[in-house]
C-alpha positions as CSV (number, residue, x, y, z in Angstrom):
1,X,24.4,-16.0,9.3
2,X,25.0,-12.8,11.4
3,X,27.2,-9.9,10.2
4,X,28.3,-7.3,12.7
5,X,29.7,-3.9,11.6
6,X,31.6,-1.3,13.6
7,X,29.5,1.5,12.2
8,X,26.1,2.0,10.5
9,X,25.8,1.7,6.8
10,X,23.2,3.0,4.4
11,X,21.3,0.5,2.2
12,X,20.3,3.6,0.1
13,X,23.8,4.0,-1.2
14,X,26.9,6.0,-0.4
15,X,27.0,9.8,0.0
16,X,28.8,11.4,-2.9
17,X,30.1,14.3,-0.7
18,X,33.9,13.7,-0.6
19,X,34.3,15.4,2.8
20,X,31.8,13.0,4.4
21,X,33.6,10.0,2.8
22,X,37.0,11.1,4.1
23,X,35.7,11.6,7.7
24,X,33.8,8.3,7.6
25,X,30.5,10.1,8.3
26,X,28.6,8.1,5.7
27,X,29.2,4.5,4.7
28,X,27.0,3.1,1.9
29,X,26.8,0.1,-0.4
30,X,26.6,0.1,-4.2
31,X,24.7,-3.2,-4.3
32,X,23.3,-5.7,-1.7
33,X,21.7,-9.1,-2.2
34,X,20.1,-10.8,0.8
35,X,18.8,-14.3,0.4
36,X,16.8,-16.4,2.8
37,X,17.5,-20.0,3.8
38,X,14.3,-22.0,3.1
39,X,15.7,-25.1,4.8
40,X,15.9,-23.2,8.1
41,X,12.1,-22.6,8.4
42,X,8.7,-23.9,7.5
43,X,8.9,-23.2,3.8
44,X,9.9,-19.9,2.1
45,X,7.6,-17.8,4.2
46,X,8.8,-19.4,7.4
47,X,12.3,-18.0,7.2
48,X,12.2,-14.8,5.1
49,X,14.7,-12.0,4.7
50,X,13.5,-9.1,6.9
51,X,14.7,-5.5,6.6
52,X,13.1,-2.8,8.7
53,X,13.7,1.0,8.6
54,X,12.3,3.6,11.1
55,X,12.6,7.3,10.6
56,X,11.6,9.9,13.2
57,X,10.3,7.3,15.6
58,X,7.6,8.6,18.0
59,X,7.1,11.8,15.9
60,X,3.7,12.6,14.2
61,X,5.4,12.3,10.7
62,X,7.3,9.1,11.5
63,X,8.0,6.7,8.8
64,X,8.3,2.9,9.1
65,X,9.2,0.4,6.3
66,X,9.4,-3.4,6.8
67,X,10.3,-5.6,3.9
68,X,10.0,-9.4,3.9
69,X,10.8,-11.8,1.1
70,X,12.7,-14.8,-0.2
71,X,15.4,-12.5,-1.7
72,X,15.9,-8.7,-1.4
73,X,18.4,-6.8,-3.6
74,X,19.4,-3.1,-3.6
75,X,21.0,-1.6,-6.7
76,X,22.6,1.8,-5.8
77,X,24.9,2.0,-8.7
78,X,23.2,5.1,-10.1
79,X,22.5,8.0,-7.7
80,X,18.8,9.0,-7.6
81,X,18.0,5.9,-9.8
82,X,18.2,3.3,-7.0
83,X,16.3,0.1,-7.4
84,X,15.0,-2.3,-4.8
85,X,13.7,-5.8,-5.8
86,X,12.0,-8.3,-3.5
87,X,11.3,-11.8,-4.7
88,X,8.2,-13.5,-3.2
89,X,6.3,-14.7,-1.7
90,X,6.7,-11.5,0.3
91,X,5.2,-8.7,2.3
92,X,5.7,-5.0,2.6
93,X,4.4,-2.8,5.5
94,X,4.7,0.9,5.2
95,X,3.6,3.5,7.8
96,X,3.5,7.2,7.0
97,X,1.4,10.4,7.6
98,X,-1.4,10.6,5.1
99,X,-4.8,12.3,4.6
100,X,-7.6,11.9,7.1
101,X,-10.5,11.2,4.7
102,X,-13.1,12.1,7.4
103,X,-11.8,15.7,7.6
104,X,-13.7,18.2,5.4
105,X,-11.0,20.5,4.0
106,X,-13.8,23.0,3.0
107,X,-15.4,23.3,6.4
108,X,-14.1,25.2,9.5
109,X,-12.6,23.2,12.3
110,X,-15.6,23.8,14.6
111,X,-17.9,22.0,12.1
112,X,-15.7,18.8,11.9
113,X,-17.0,15.5,13.4
114,X,-16.2,15.2,17.1
115,X,-14.1,12.1,16.5
116,X,-11.9,13.7,13.9
117,X,-8.6,15.0,15.4
118,X,-7.2,16.7,12.3
119,X,-6.7,16.6,8.6
120,X,-3.7,14.2,8.7
121,X,-3.3,10.7,10.3
122,X,-0.8,7.9,10.3
123,X,-1.7,5.2,7.8
124,X,-0.5,1.6,7.3
125,X,-0.2,0.1,3.8
126,X,0.4,-3.6,3.8
127,X,0.9,-5.5,0.5
128,X,1.4,-9.2,0.2
129,X,2.5,-10.7,-3.2
130,X,3.6,-14.1,-4.6
131,X,6.0,-13.1,-7.4
132,X,8.0,-9.9,-7.2
133,X,8.1,-6.3,-5.9
134,X,10.1,-3.6,-7.5
135,X,10.8,0.0,-6.3
136,X,12.3,2.6,-8.6
137,X,13.3,5.8,-6.8
138,X,13.4,8.0,-9.9
139,X,9.7,7.2,-10.6
140,X,8.6,7.1,-7.0
141,X,6.8,3.9,-7.8
142,X,6.3,0.5,-6.2
143,X,5.2,-2.4,-8.4
144,X,3.9,-5.8,-7.3
145,X,3.0,-8.9,-9.4
146,X,0.9,-12.0,-8.9
147,X,-1.8,-12.6,-6.3
148,X,-1.4,-9.1,-4.8
149,X,-3.4,-8.2,-1.7
150,X,-3.3,-4.6,-0.4
151,X,-4.6,-3.2,2.9
152,X,-4.7,0.6,3.3
153,X,-5.9,1.5,6.8
154,X,-5.5,4.1,9.6
155,X,-2.8,3.0,12.1
156,X,0.9,2.7,12.8
157,X,1.2,-0.9,14.0
158,X,2.9,-2.9,11.2
159,X,2.0,-6.1,13.1
160,X,-1.8,-5.4,13.4
161,X,-4.1,-8.3,12.2
162,X,-6.1,-7.3,9.2
163,X,-9.2,-9.0,7.7
164,X,-10.7,-7.9,4.4
165,X,-14.2,-8.7,5.7
166,X,-13.7,-6.6,8.9
167,X,-12.3,-3.4,7.6
168,X,-11.9,-0.4,9.9
169,X,-13.5,3.0,9.1
170,X,-11.6,4.5,6.2
171,X,-10.1,1.1,5.5
172,X,-9.6,-0.2,2.0
173,X,-8.8,-3.7,0.7
174,X,-7.7,-4.3,-2.9
175,X,-6.9,-7.7,-4.6
176,X,-5.4,-7.9,-8.1
177,X,-2.7,-9.5,-10.2
178,X,-0.6,-6.3,-10.7
179,X,-0.4,-3.3,-8.4
180,X,1.4,0.0,-8.8
181,X,1.7,2.5,-5.9
182,X,2.9,6.1,-6.5
183,X,3.9,8.3,-3.6
184,X,3.1,12.0,-3.9
185,X,4.4,14.6,-1.4
186,X,1.4,16.3,0.4
187,X,1.0,19.1,2.8
188,X,2.2,19.1,6.5
189,X,4.9,16.4,5.9
190,X,2.3,13.9,4.5
191,X,2.8,11.4,1.7
192,X,-0.3,10.7,-0.5
193,X,-0.7,7.4,-2.4
194,X,-2.1,6.8,-5.8
195,X,-2.8,3.1,-6.7
196,X,-3.5,1.4,-10.0
197,X,-4.6,-2.3,-9.9
198,X,-5.1,-4.5,-12.9
199,X,-6.1,-8.1,-13.5
200,X,-9.2,-9.6,-11.7
201,X,-9.4,-6.7,-9.3
202,X,-11.6,-6.7,-6.2
203,X,-12.3,-3.8,-3.8
204,X,-13.7,-4.2,-0.3
205,X,-14.4,-1.5,2.3
206,X,-16.9,-3.3,4.6
207,X,-18.3,-6.7,5.5
208,X,-21.4,-6.7,3.2
209,X,-20.3,-5.4,-0.2
210,X,-17.5,-5.6,-2.7
211,X,-16.8,-4.7,-6.3
212,X,-15.0,-6.7,-9.1
213,X,-13.6,-5.0,-12.2
214,X,-10.8,-5.2,-14.8
215,X,-9.0,-2.1,-13.6
216,X,-9.1,0.0,-10.4
217,X,-7.5,3.3,-9.5
218,X,-7.3,4.9,-6.0
219,X,-6.5,8.5,-5.2
220,X,-5.8,9.3,-1.6
221,X,-6.0,13.1,-2.4
222,X,-9.6,12.7,-3.7
223,X,-10.5,9.9,-1.3
224,X,-12.0,7.9,-4.2
225,X,-11.7,4.5,-5.8
226,X,-12.6,4.2,-9.5
227,X,-13.4,0.7,-10.8
228,X,-13.9,0.0,-14.5
229,X,-14.7,-2.8,-16.9
230,X,-12.6,-2.8,-20.0
231,X,-13.7,-3.5,-23.6
232,X,-17.1,-5.2,-23.4
233,X,-16.7,-6.2,-19.8
234,X,-18.8,-4.7,-17.0
235,X,-17.8,-4.1,-13.5
236,X,-19.9,-5.9,-10.8
237,X,-20.9,-4.6,-7.4
238,X,-22.1,-7.2,-4.9
239,X,-24.1,-6.4,-1.8
240,X,-25.8,-8.2,1.1
241,X,-28.5,-6.8,3.4
242,X,-26.6,-8.4,6.3
243,X,-23.7,-10.9,6.7
244,X,-24.8,-14.4,5.6
245,X,-27.7,-13.1,3.4
246,X,-27.9,-13.7,-0.4
247,X,-25.9,-11.3,-2.6
248,X,-27.5,-9.1,-5.1
249,X,-25.3,-7.6,-7.8
250,X,-25.3,-4.6,-10.1
251,X,-23.7,-4.5,-13.5
252,X,-22.3,-1.3,-14.8
253,X,-19.5,0.1,-16.9
254,X,-17.9,1.3,-13.7
255,X,-18.3,2.4,-10.1
256,X,-16.8,5.2,-7.9
257,X,-16.5,4.7,-4.2
258,X,-16.1,7.6,-1.8
259,X,-14.2,6.7,1.4
260,X,-15.5,9.6,3.4
261,X,-19.2,9.0,2.8
262,X,-19.3,5.3,1.9
263,X,-21.3,6.2,-1.2
264,X,-20.9,3.9,-4.3
265,X,-21.8,5.8,-7.5
266,X,-22.7,3.9,-10.6
267,X,-21.4,4.7,-14.1
268,X,-23.7,3.5,-17.0
269,X,-25.8,1.0,-15.0
270,X,-27.1,-2.3,-16.3
271,X,-29.6,-4.7,-14.7
272,X,-29.8,-5.6,-11.0
273,X,-29.7,-9.4,-10.3
274,X,-29.8,-11.8,-7.4
275,X,-26.9,-14.2,-6.8
């Protein structure tokens, strides 16, 4: 089905300014429900609802959001408390200006690595999920459930192919059962992400190592991933000398990974074993 309107509408809700409403400058919707037709494609993922938003295209601080899912709903009934829900299987792609982890904020520009252009860069966050996504504006929080796979990489191409075993420099891959992403305003028109992953979490940043833990937190401001075992459980760090070689693994209460240096710090180490 195709619907054509004679003017643009805002899925974020109507503007409460009476003067704008009278002149027709802003048209918004209180609620929207978009549903896919699974019979029209190869399964539910073959014919998803697709919604795309682009802000400041071509600008250094441009923002791109693409939503795909079986059903997408917008609840704009309460201003500043808007809610978006996406029922899966689905995928979210978000591009925004973030922190360049290779830039040393404490060092003068002349001492920065030659390939580092500045302290900010465009970043793509891609999240696939099986069950549901929910966004609540008043909390600035995205929540995802069931078989969640998150890529957080430099770039602005929402269609770029991504492989967790071939991550780019500064790239991060996180798998879990529940993911929460908070957006925090940063300097120079940037948006910083904080992520919390729970339930059979796995973190990868390169082809030869990964970490499994009960809980994982990521701070873009700090450029660190903190992985912990809960209760009596340990976190496990797996490593190969080269692709295809046997894995060794290290048990510990937790690990902290630094995206800038690639260093993996151990918290309360246990024994080293071969897999």
